[in-house]
N, C-alpha and C positions, 0 to 999 in steps of 0.2 A: 358909779358910773352914770351919767345922765343918758337916760336911753334915747337914741336917733329913731323915732317914729316918723315914719313917711305919712304921706297923704292917706287919708281914709280911703280914699278910691280906690289906691294901689293895694292895701290890705283885702278890700273885697274882691278886687280882681284877682289877685293871688290866691284865694282861697277856693275860687271856683275854676283856676286852673289845676287845682290839684287833685283832679281826676272823679270829683264830687258834683260836677255840673249838672243842677236840675235838682238835686237831692236836698229835702228840708226835714228838719225835726229829727225824731228818734228812730226813722224808717231806715236811716243808712246802717249798712252792713259796718264792723268796726274796721275794716280795710279801707272803706270810702270816708273815713273821718280823717285819715291820715294825710298830711300835706307835706310831703317831702321838700317843698322848696322853702320850710321855716328855716330861718337863720343861714340861709346860702351866699349871702352876701360877702363872707370871708371864710371860705370852707377850708377844710383839710381833705389830703387826697382820701383817707378812708371813711371821711363823714358820709359823702353822698354816694348813693349805689341804688337807682331806682329798679331796674330790673334785676332782682336779686331775689333768691328765696332766702328763708330764716337761715344766717350763718352759711350760705351760700358760698362755695367755692368760686364760682363765677358770680362777679358783682359787676354785671355791665349797665353802663350809663355814658352819656355824652361827658366829654372832657373839655373844656373851654382855657384850662390852663393846665400845662403839663409839666412845668419845670418847679421844684421844689416840693417838699412834704406838705409845706404849709401854703396857704393862699393857693390850693390847685385844685384839680379834679373839676368838679362844675360850680363855677362861680355864677350868681344870678346876673350881675351886672355887666360880665363880660359878653363883648359883641359877637365872638365868632366861635364856634366850635372846631376843635381841631381833630378830634379823631372820638372813635368810639372803642374804648377799650374795655378789657373782662376781667381786670383784676383791680381792686381798690382796698389794700388790707394792710396792716402793720408792716411796714417795711418791704412790702410786694407790691408788684406791679407788673403789666404785661399783656401783649397781644392787641395792638393798635390797629384798628379797622377803620376806612374810610372809602364811601361810596363817592364818586366823582363822574362828570361827563367832560367831553372836549378834550383838550391835550391833557397825556397824561404827566403829572407833577411829581408823582411820589418821590423821585430821586431828590427832587429839590426840597423836601421836608416841609413839615407842618404850616411853616410860615407861607408856604406858597400855595398847598392845598387846602386849606382850612377855609369854612364858610361861616357867612353871615347867618344869623337865626333871629327869630322874633318869638316872645314869649305868646302871642297870639296864636291860639290853636294849638300850643303844646300841652302835653298832658303827662303827669308823672304820678305814677300811684305805686302801692308795693307791688313789686313785680313786673312794672310795665312803664315804658317811656315813649313817647311819641312828639316828633319834632320834625319841622322842614327845613332843608337846607336851601337857603335862598340863592346862593352861588348857583348851583346846579338844579334846581326846581326839582330836588328829590325829597320824596317823603319818607321819613325813616320810622320804624316801630322796633322797638326791642322787648324781649321778654327771655325767659331763662327756665331752665330746671336747677338744679343744684351744683351741676356739674358742666352744664351746656350752655353756652350763649345763642339765642334764635334771635336773627335779625330779619326783617321785611321791608325791603326797599321798594319803593313805587317809582319808577324810571318815567322822564319824558321820552318821546320816540327821538332815539339817537342810534347812531351806529358806532357811537365813542363811548359805550358806559365801561366804567374801571370799578372794580373794587380792589383797595390797596391794602397790602397787610405792611404795615409799617414795624416788622420785627425788631429793627434796630434802633428804633425811636427812643430818644430821653423821656423817660417817665417817672415824673414824681422825684423819687429818692436818689437818682443817680443815673449813669449812662447804663446801655445794654452792651456788654463787653463783646458778645458774638450772637448771631443768629444764622439760623438756616431754614430754608424752605426747600421743599420737594413736592414736585408735580407728581402724583400719584394715578390719576386718570382725568378726562377731561370734565369731571365734576368734584374733585377732589383733591386737595392738597394737604400737606402736612409739615410740621417744621418745629422749632424750638428756639428760645430765647436765653441767654444766660445775663441774669440781671447783676450787676457789678456789686461787691461788697460795700458796704457804707460803715459809719462809724458806730452803728447799733448791731446792724447785721454784719459778722465778720468774715463769713464766706460766699463768694459767688454761687449764685442759686438759680438753676435752671427751670424753667416751664415748658412744657411741651403742649403741642395742641396738633387737632385734626379737624380740617374744615371741609364741607360739603355745600354743594350747590344743588338748587333746585332744577337748574337746567345748564346744559353744557357750557362753557366758556370757549370762546374763539381762540384765544392765545394766552399763553402764560408766559410772564416774562418778569424783568426785575431789575435791580441794581446792586452795586456791591462798592463799598468806600463812597456812596453817594454818587456813583456814575452810572448812568443807563446802562445796562446791556444791551448790544446791538444784536449779537448773535441768538440765534434759539438755543435756549436751555430747558433743561428739564429739572435743574438743581442748582440753587446758589448759595452763598453764603459768605460771612465775614464781619467787620465792623462796619456800621452804618449800611446795613443790608434791608432789604425788603423785596416784596414781591407784588405784581398786579396781575390781575384777571380781567380780560378784555371781554365784553360781551355786546350783542346787538339786541336792542330792546325797542318794541313797540309802545304806542303811547299808553300811559298808565298800566304797563305791564309790572307786574309784582316780580321781584328776584329774593327768593328764601335763601338763607345761609345759616348753617349751624355749625358754631365752633366748641369743640369740647377741648378741656383742658385737663393736665395731670402736672405734678410735680414730681413724677417718678418715670415715666417712660412713653413713648409713642403710642406701645401697646395698650397701656392703661388708659390713655387719653381715647382711643379708638373704644377700648371696652366700655368707657364711661359714656360715649356718644349712643353704642349700639343698646346699651342698658337702659338709657334715660330719655332717650329722644329717637326712635326707630322710625317714626313717622314725619311728615312735612305739615300737620295741621297747627298752624300758628295759634289760630283763636283758641284751640284746645288747651295749649300750653299756658296761654294767657289765663284762661279760666281756672284751670288747676293751680296757677300760681296764686291766683286770688282765693282760691278755696283754701289753699295751706295757709295762706296769711290769716284769713278769716277764723281759720280753727286755732290758730297760735295767738291771735290778738283775742280773740272771743273768750279765751279762759276767764278774762276779766270783761264783765259787762257793767257799763254804768249808765244810769238814769237821772236826770234832772242836770242842774249846772247851765252854764250859758254855752251858745254854740262855739265860741272862742276856747272855751274850757274844755268841751269834748274833743276839739280838734287837738288841741294840745296834749290832752291825755293820751290820744292813740297814737300822736305821732312820737311822742316820749315813749311809749310801750314799744311800738316799730324799731325806733333806735335801739333799744335794750336788747334785741333780737336780730339786730343787723351787723354790727361793727366786726364782731368776731367771727372767723371763717374756718369752714370745713377745709382740711388740708389732706386728708387720705382720699384714696379713688373708690369706686363701688365696691372692689374687693377686699378693701381694707389696707391696701399698701400706703404706704407714706414715707416722706423723706427723712432719713436722721443725720443731722449734721453736727452732733454734739461730740463727735470724737475726728482723730486727724483725718479720716477719710469720709466721704459720705457713703451711706449706705441705704439700703430700701428695706424697711421692715413691715411687718402687716401686724394689726390690732388684734386683738382676741376674736374668735370666731364662736358663735353660739352653736348649738345643737345641729342646725341645719345648714350651717358652712357660713353663715352670714356674719358680718363684722357686728360685734357687741354693741358698740358706739363708733361715732367718727373721732377720728385725730384732728385737734384743732390748731389754728394759728391765732394768736392774740397779744395785744398789748399787756403791759402790767397790771398786775390787780392792785395797783397801789391806789388807795382810798376806795376800793371796791366794797368794803366792808360795810358802807355807809349808803352801798347803792345795789349792784348786781348781787351780790352775796344774800342780801334780803330777801330781794325779788325773786329771785331764780327759786330760792329755797322754798320760797311760799308757792310758786306757780308753776315753776319749769323744774322740778327737781330731777326730771331726767336728762337735762341740759347740765345741771350741775355736776350730776353723775360722769358725763362725757367728759367734762374739762377735767374733772377728778383723775379719770383713767389716762388721760392725755398725761397730765403731770407726772403720774407714777411711772407711764412708759419712758417719759424722758428721764426719770431718776434710773431707771433700769439701765438705758443706753448710756447716758452721760455722767451719772453720779451726782447730779443735784436735781432737786426740784426746781423748776425754772420760775422766773419771775415774770418773763413776757417774750415766749419764743416766735421766731418768725422763720418761717420756711423750714422749719427742723432745727433752726440755729438757737442756741442761748444768745440773749440780746443784752442782758443784766440793764435794762432798763430801770432808772429811777432807784430806789435805796431799799434797802431792808429786805424783809421776808414776808409780803403779805400773801403767799400762797397760804401760809399757816391759818390765817383768819378764815380763808376761803375752806380749807380742811375740816377746820373744827366746827365752822357752822355745818358744814354738809353731816358730819359725822354726828353730832348732836342734835340734827334734825331726822337722822335714820336713813341718810343717802349714803350707801357702804357698799355698792357693788364693785369697787376697785380693790387692790390689793393694801389693806389697811394698815399691816406690819410695814409692809416697803414705805408706805406715805409717811407712817411715824417715823422710820428710820432715816429718811431724807430730811425730814423737816427737823427733827433733833439734830442731824449733822449742819443744818443752816445757820442754827443757833450758837455755834462755837466758830472759832478762829478758823478761816479758811472756807467756810460755806457760803451760800450765796448772798449772805448779808455783806461779806467782804467785797464782793464784786460790785462796787458802788459806781452809779452813774456810768455806764456802758465799759468798764475796766474789764478788757479781755484776757490779760494774762492769767497766767497759774503759775503757782498759786498767787492769789491776790490778797491785801491787807488794805485797800482802799477804804473798806466800810468801817475802820476803827475798832473791830471785834477784840483785839489785844487791849485796848484801854477797857470797852465796856466789860470785859469778862474779869479784869483784875481790879478796877477802880469803881465799876457800876455807873460811867458815864463816857462819852466820847466828847473828847476836846476840841476845839477849832484847829485849823492849820494843821492837820494829819498828812497832807501832802500826797504823793503819789499820783499815777496817771487816772484818767476817767474824770466826770464830774460830779456834781452834787455832794461835795465834802462837807456835808453840813451837820456839825457834831450835835446839836442840841435837837435838831428834827430826828436825826438817827438814836439818839438816846431816847426819845420819845415813844418813836414808832418799835424800837426794840423792846421797849419796857411792855408795851401793849401785846406785841407778839409772843413776848415770854408769857403772858397770862393767857394767850389763845392756846400757846402750847401744854400749859399748865392743864387747862381744860380738857384738853384731847387726850394728856396724860391720864388725869383722873379718871375719865370715861372708860379709858383703857385698862384701869387698874394698877398703874404704874406711879404707885403714891411718892416713891422716891423722887423720882423726875417732877411729878406735880409740886411737891414741895420747893424743891429746887428753883424750879422756872415761876412759882407764885412769889416765892422771895424775891427774884429777880424782878418780877413786875413792878416791885416797889422803886426800881431805879430812877422814876420821873422826879422823884423828890430831891435828888442831887441837884437837879437845875433851879430848884424854887430859891429865889431870892428874896427874903423878907424887907429887904430895903427896897426893891424896885417893884415887888409883889409881881412878877412876872417870872416865866420860865425864861431864864438868863443863860446864855452861852458862857462858856468858860474856856480859858487859855488851858495851854499844857501844864502850867504850875499850879493850876486849881483856882487861879484868881479868874473874879468877873472880867468878860471883854469891856473894856472901857467904850467910852462915845455910845451908850446903849440908848436906843428909842425904840419903843414897840411899834411905830409905824413911819414909814420914810415912802418916799415917792420913787420908788424902783420895782425892779421883779422880785426882788427878795431881800431881806436884810441878813447880816452875816449872821451864821448859825442854823438858818432855816431855810428849807427846801421850797421853794416857789412860794415862800409865804413870810411871815413875820411874827414876831414875839405876841402881839395882840390876838393873833389867831390859834397859835400854836400853844399857847399857855392853856387852853381847853383841851389840849389832846391828851385827855386821861379818860378814855372811855369805858376802862375796866375798873376806875376806883373813883367813882365821882364823889363817893362820900370824901373820900381822903384828900382830893383837890379842895371840896369845899370848907374843909377844916382848915386848910392852909390858907385860905382867903379869910378866915376868922368867923366863919360860919354862913348859913343859908342866906341869912338877910344880906350880908356884904357880898356875897358871891353874886347873888339874883341882881344885885342894885348894880354891880358892875358889868354884868352880862348884858342887863338893860340897857345901859348906857352904851355899850358897843352898836346894838342894834339901832338905837335912835342916831348916833353918828353915821352908820353904815346906811341908813335908809336913802338920804339924798344923795348918795352915790350910787343906789341901785344895788345895793349889796354885792357888789363887785368891785375888782380893780381895773379901774380903766385902762384900755390897751394892754391888758395882761401885765400891769403892775400891780402884783399880788400884794407886795408888801404894802402898797398906798391906802389901804383901808382897813377898818375894824372888823368887817366882816365879809367873807367873800365866798360865794355861792357860784363864782365862775371858776373854781379850782378845787380839788379835793380835799386839802387839809382841814376845812372848817365846815364842811356839810353836814355837820352834826348840831351845829349851836344851837339852833332854834329850839332842839328837843332837849336841851339840858335843865331848862326851867323846870322840867317834870322831876329833876331829882333835886331841886332847892326847894320845893315845898310849894312852887308858883306855877302849876300848869297851866292857868289861863294865859301866862305868857307864851307859852309853847304855843296855845292855840293862836294867838295873837299874831306872832312873829312868823310860824310857818305859814299862815294865809297870808300874810303881807309879802314874804318872800314869794310864794308861789303866784300870787297876782303880780308881782314885778317880773315874772319870768313868763307870763302869759302870751306874750305876743305871738301871732302867728303868720307874720309876715317874714320875707326873707331878710328883713332887718334886724331881727332880735328874736327870742325865745331861749337863747342858752348863754350868749356874752359872755363867752370863755372856750374853754377846751371840753368839747362834748365826750372825747377819750372813748370812743366804741361803746357806746350805750350806758355810761356811769351818770352821766348829768339827766339821760332820759330815763332811766330807772329811779334816780332820786326823785324825779318830777313824779312819776307814777305815783311813789309811797308818800311822798306829801298829799298828793291829791287824795290819796283813798284814806289818809288818817292813821297810818300805821308806820312803826319805826322800830328800831334796835339799836340804842346808842352803842352798844358792844359788839354789834355785827352780827348777832345772834350766834355767837362763838361759845355761849355759856352750855354748861352742862345740863342745865334746864333753861332754854331759850324761853324770851317771852317779848311781848311788842308793846311798846308805849303806844297810848292813844292821843291823837290829836283830832280836829274837826275836819271831816271830809268837806269835799267841794261838791259832792253830788248827793242826791236824794237817795240814790241805792246804788251800790256796790255789790256786784255777785263775783265770787271767786270760786271758780270750778277747780277743784283739787284732784290731783292724780291718784288715782285708786291704787297704782301699783306702788304706790309710797306711804299714801295716809288713808286714813279710815272713812274718813267722811267725803260726801258728795260735793259740798259747796259750802262756804262760809260767806254770809251775808252781812253787809254793814248797811243800816238804814239811819236815815235823818229824819227828823220833823224840823220846822222853822227854820229850813237852811235857807240862806241867801247871804250875799256879798257883805251886807253889813252884820252877819249873824255867825261869828267864829267861833262864840264862847260855848263851852260845854256845861248844860245845866243840870242834866241827870243821864243815867246810862243803865240800860239792863243788858244782861248777857245771857241769852237763852230764856229771855222772859223773867230774868231774876233781878232785882238791883243790884247795881256794881259801882261799887264806890271807890274802886283802885283805879290808877291811870294807867294801869299795865294789865295784861292777862297771859297766860301761857301758851306757848306753841302746842302743847298737848292738848289743851282745848281748841285752839285752832284746827288741827288738824282732824280732829274729831267732826268737824262741821258744825255750823252753828248760825245764830244769829246776835249781832252786837247792834244794840240800838241806841242813838244819841238825839237827845233833845237839846236843840241851840238855842241861843239868844245874843240879843244886842250887849248885854253887861255879863261881865265874868261872874260866875259862881264860886267865890273863893272858900267854899266849904267842901266842894267835890274833888276828891283825888289828890289831897294835899300830903297825903303820906306818900315818901319817896319810893320808888323802886327798890328791890333788893340792893343790898351793897353786893358789888361784883366780885370786890377782891377778897371776900372771906371764902372758905370752903363751901362748896354748894350745899344748901339744905334743902326743904320741901318748900316749894314756891306754890 
């Protein structure tokens, strides 16, 4: 994709709108380096949420576009703000609020009451958003705790100030089926909204709220069926319903509003409010949010690099901690929608009666083995632990380890069982506070007919067979044209991903002493070879009769080619992260493989290493989608690590835009591309996703002079792992020499065991490749684990 770079003046202006005004150089805190506006010209509902805590249940932000999962939420070039809503999550939305003055127009919908706004004076930063509604001359500031949104509105003098609760609005994924609002007092209202089911989330899902104001409202009213109620009421509800609160305001008077939410009950929404925000100090909550973000982002400290690189780095890291959401209340209650009837359950409590971990809502782990799995296991192991516990809870509740749950529902998003790589990485790096036996039991179930692999592409029927596991079990590969409901019936992608996931399960089985299972799944991990066609020299999809599909071409001008999920053969042919030695042999050796891989990057570079306009099959290298985000690191396995150093740097520079018009160029998918950007910037990666029984990190050249990673002492021995460079510059990506803890290091990888003890990796860089350093490939991953 040829990138669309706007005027330099715009780029500079946008940077200073990011909440870092007037701050220069290294003196900024990590949160002050974040620019939330990056790549917001074509956003996605869960992509942008400024007034949010890390993984916050509340993700409060302005909405400029409110219909559709894609191109919705906050879009930088949209001229109006339609509302401020509290939930921007995977298949979840809700509780739209809007302050206005003049005639009350809530019943007429957002087209009537929306307001123009300007980026001049707008501020967005982690945990805070400030914007001015031009239509009403109202200043809006937003911040939050984990489960409570906090609004501060500054009004002009008026006798007709209104705060609209458009609880029945259409938000993102679909219509609101029903909503209710009740007046509790002259300062408090409560209510609920029921999100309609979608093709991904199969059940209607409620969200409850309690809202309190800092001053009494003069009148409570509302609308039902888009018709304003003329009589006095204390309660309203139905389809297309909503409420308004009427205030009289003096000039520049501030009105504060707290909105707490819960997915379980009104009582828990109120408990969330009392526990997290019992006071009215808006600035204090803003400071506390900033402090929390600085603590989380500050686990990685970088020095050096360009200003744009530091902005992009911390924006990437922010995204990796933002998109996936807490679902449980302060008492640990969460909704379980896995069975025929909704139930309220509670996570495990510690000795003090407090929840041991939150229960989470998240999109699929599809591709996270090259992003979140690596980053979280290194820097945020407690977060990974919480997600593992969530998935085990869902297995106990519904009988399947999930792929991407929403509001307590299984969504069966995408394909395969990517949770197995998540668990294998967690366990093999010592992250183990969940029920390991249940986790393994559920993951093993998923690896056979009727498990979650068979629920391909949003297929909700039970039992499901749309994932082709009956073919995979009997013949070792999934053909095309397997039929059935749901989407993503791409046999070649399924085969390749199942083979990798079998290897991950073998690693977990090996670590647990289940040797028979380890042998079985290690053998199945070789199933990728069934798709290798020596004639085309690609992974080539097959028909049900075993023949190669006709009219095969590795790259086409389309979203995907037949057989491949959101991709093509040119990219998926490299999808053998567990047996790169075996793949290289199929190509005829390291020289042939590295030459072919290098040609892919040469052809992909003019396209910006992405498929333009989401045509993921139209390019040879696609860093705008998950299936090929390991490719630059594969040269380490072909004995040419200098090409990994070169192409990782080139890809990273191509995605270094910090304006609203670039930076990700694809589907950021709840922090996955952000996490990948962080890994490429610090120069560490794991092609196998870290799932090996003895995990190790592959080395490329960092962007920065110094990277300090603070280690979580509850999981790891050391205090910090530091990466330093000398002679680092944009034109010096090549590693000349390396020391690890002061001793010469000649391998292009080192073990997680060394990493978790803490230490220092030092790299000397140069303008020309050192073709003698690091040429021995990392260990073969297909063989039984040995000492590394």
